C-alpha angles and dihedrals in degrees: 000000000000116000131189124229112190117218113182104207142161106245111263113260111246131189122212096245122217114214110215105309107344120351130102112206095200136054132027118317121261119228092253093044124119106219091191100063093106095046089049094051094048100037098033101038117011101044096044091047091050094049095040105034104016088242124114096203129176083024121066094223133012115187109178094177092057093037103239146099131201122220130188107237114223089223111085134005095262108023118124132175126220110211132180117244088216122069103272113157099199145265092348095053109111092211092076089069098050117119089240097045115132114259094247098171092046089054093045095056089055086060092060090092088057092054091048091050087061088057092049098233142056122258133190114280088243088073096060131077143181118212138179120184127223126259089264095042101055136071098207125074094210120083112254131169117212113225111196148110123307119243108259096233090050090054091053091049093048092047090060094040095054096092090057099049118090141147091305127064119277123193119237134180107222128169090346096305132099112248132173124219137204134183126252120184126207142077090260139019098244109136094004093109102194091193091062093046090055093046092052090059096052128086095220110014093179090062102030106042096082091059094059136082127204130209125183117195124185116238147164112234120223104276093042104274115143116231144124141266112226112207127194133186130173133211113274108185096185093059094037093246107153093183096243104161089184085082087079092060125078113217090191087060096217088169090071091061099050118121109247092248091058098056129079101254106180093133139025095211115133129191 
């Protein structure tokens, strides 16, 4: 049974991020925009440098055996992108649902510490999020997972929504859009496969996946167990919703600068 939890929020502030020299990783493409910048960086520079010189530059990490690279985004102090080293266009790419597909989200959560190191201090897992935009809400045609801070107002909304989120899908209003949420248990995301969880909830994944966005937020469930909230939104042309889950992140990472008394501090667990 689906339930709706209303969260009255001010939409999360978003910057139009510039990747390296020219590319925005979020939002619809502009007519003069090159949608292959990320692919060219990873395939043309990071992977050859790793294989030839044992240096991933300009990426921070290249792991050919696990099929991903990690690139610092120019937008934000802490934002990184996890990008496949194979050609994988995005949510609509059927390869992400193969049984032998790399565990991209699992690998991305292990990069949270890298983002926190840029901030110079640790933070509760509830302050960090992973996001991938839909086919219609992105500007790059190479799959990339945004690793960055959660918007403070979204953290507050999810904190109060936690008791209502279970193994099924629960409706939530976040940042002016209708999301749905489900529960993942565990300290990390290894083996959770959010892409497969989404696909299992769709009538026709092959046709529908490209119209969805996914966001994973760290949490501590009531009772103290670590886990994650998996959020899904889909494209809604009439309302102008492009299903860009990145809107729930805050690339300015305001949450890192809050005074301790202003944050929700019901746990001291860190990623």
